[in-house]
N, C-alpha and C positions, 0 to 999 in steps of 0.2 A: 418052572417058577416052583419055588420051595414056599408053600406058606410058611415054614415052620422058622426059616430065617429071613422073611420078609419083615419090616419093622414097621412100627405106625409111622415112626416118621426118622430124618436122618438130618444130627446135629454137629454141621463143619467148623474146626475151627479154620483159621483166614490162613495165618503166615505159616511160608512151608508145607501148606496142604493144598490152597487154591492158588493163593498168591507168592509166585517164586520174588518174600521181599525181605527174608529173613537177614540176608550180605546187604542190602540199601539202609538199613534200620538200622544195626547192628553198625557197620560202617556209617554213617550219622553219629552214634553214641559213641563210639572210636576218636571221632576227630574232635566232638565237644570234649572228651575227657582227655586226649594229647593235651586241646589245646589250655586247660587246665590245668598242668601237670603232672596227670597220670596215663604215658605213656602207653597206648594202645592199640593194636590192630585189629582189622573187624575180628578175623577168626577167633580172637582172645575174647572179640566183647560176644561176640555168639556162644563161647564157651559158659561164660558167666553170667549172660543175662535169657537165655533164649526161651522164650514163652513168659516173661515175665512182663508184669505190666508198669508202666514207669513209674507210678509211685512206690512198688517194691523196688525197683533199679536207683530209684533217687534215696530211698533209704540205706541201701548199699553200698553207696559216691558218697555217701555222709559220710557214715563209718567209716570209712575210707581216707579221707580228710579231717576227720573229726571238728566237722565245720558243717553248718547250712550248707543248701544249696538259696538261689534265687529264686523267688516263688514262682515268680514265669518262665522255672525250668524246662518245666515237660513243654511246655507253649514253643520254649523255641529250638526242643530236638525236634519236636514236631514237624514244625515247618521247614527243619532242614529237611526233613523225610522229605514230606510231601513234596516241598520243591525238586527233589531228586526225580520223585513218580512223572510230575510235572515237564521231565525232559525226556519223559521216556524211557525212564529207567525201572519200567517194572513189568513183570511179561504174569502168564499164569503157569504155575507147576503143568509139568507135560502130565497129559492127558485128564489133569480137573475138569474142563470144558467138558470132554464126552462124557465123564463120568457124572458130572451132574446133570447132563444134559439126560442122558439114561434113567436117575432114579426121577425128574419129574416125568420126565415120559411112563415112567412106572406109574405115579399118579401119589409119591410117597412125600410127605409134604417134609421142609428143609427149611432150617434157618442157618445162620453163624452164627458162631458164639465165639469171639475173638479178644487176648486179651487185650489189644490196640487200643488205641483210644477211640470217642469220634470221629473226628475232622480226620483220621488218616484212615480209618475203615470207610467211611463214604469214600474218602478219595481214591484207594481201592476199586472197588466199587464203582466208580462212575469212569472207572479206567480198564477196568474188566470186563465185557459187552453178557458175559455168561449171569454173571451175578443177577441181571433182572430177573432170572426160574428162581430165587428166595422173595419176590413182592415185598422187597422191603423190611423181611424179616431179618435184620440185623442188628447184633445182641453184643459191645464191646462192656468194657470194664466198667466204667462210668455209669451202667445201667443195672450194677448193679453193688451191694454194702461189700464184699467180697471179690476180687479175682482170683484167676487158678492160681495157686492149685486146691482152693477153696470149692464149692459144689454151686456157689451159688448159681453161675453163669449157666451152666445145664441144664439146673433147677428151673432158673428162667426162660430157658431156647425150651424148653420140654413144653412149657405153660404155657408160652405162645404161639406156637404150634397146634397148641388142645390134645395132648398127649401125658400118657403116664409115664415116665425115666424110666421104668421100667420095661415097657414098649422104644424105648429109642435105642438107635443105635450115634454114636460117636465116631467122630472122625480124626486122631490127633497122630498129632508127630513131638510131640515135645512131653520132657517125660511132667511136667506142671500142670499140661493138659489130658494128659490121661488119670494120673492123681485125680483131677477133676471128675471128669467123667464117671469115673469107679464112682468116687463119694455121693455123687449123684442118683447110682444104681442103674447107669446106662452100660448096657453093651458096649464097649470102647474096640474099636479097630485102631490099631496102630500103625499108622504110615511113617515104615523104617527108610527115611531118605534122609534129613537131616539129621536125626538120633537114629543112633546102632538099633537093631532089634536089641541084642543086651538090653540097652539101656531100659526101652521097652517093656520089653518082661520084667526086667529087675520092679518096675512101676508096677504088678500086678498086671500086666495087660498080658493076654492066652493068646489075642489074636493079630501075627502080626504081618502084613503085607506090604511090598516094593513097588508094585507097579500099580496107577487106577484105573491101569484094565482089567486089576482084579476086583475090583471092588461090585459092579453088579452082580455077580456070583454070590459073590458074600452077603450078600444081601439079598439073595432068590431072587431076582431080576434077568437073571440070564448073564449075556454078556455083551461090553461096547462093541458095536459095527469097526470092521479094521477100515 
């Protein structure tokens, strides 16, 4: 175990890092926009909106239509997303459970900092059993003044676990999230699955990994058991 690498806390993004939910969420947004007259596939929605909080997505959509959305638009989209989760359309990212369990076993504090809303995040936490390791330390964009790419979520997460942001590691897969972690002063590990490695590095990430089995070694706590 390397004391030099071991952080005071690990702050995980959720979508694309712990929960395989990007396709579900962006599929729901694509369906909503297609019904409104902006034809869009899930892949196109993901390219446009991945890692973006719903209030910022609203701004982009209203700019496209040059007209306001209904006040309950976010609630409507979250309803679609949560309904799909409830029918079994949600699974963990491969290796995420073992990685979280390894961090918990090492006695390192953890929190989730997600750009999703509270209802959506709680739904994912209720479905994926390994979320119990976070002991309720789940933050969403509704808990801070500004969502990612602003640093607010990761600053709040560091405060929640009682650690200096400079002693925290952020695990992120989106450019917006990586920028948020860096702006907060954290060490950022880029998970190159939804976002190509080149994109994460262009956002300022210097440490990139491709499989959760690599994460414990990057944190100085050894390897996940096979």
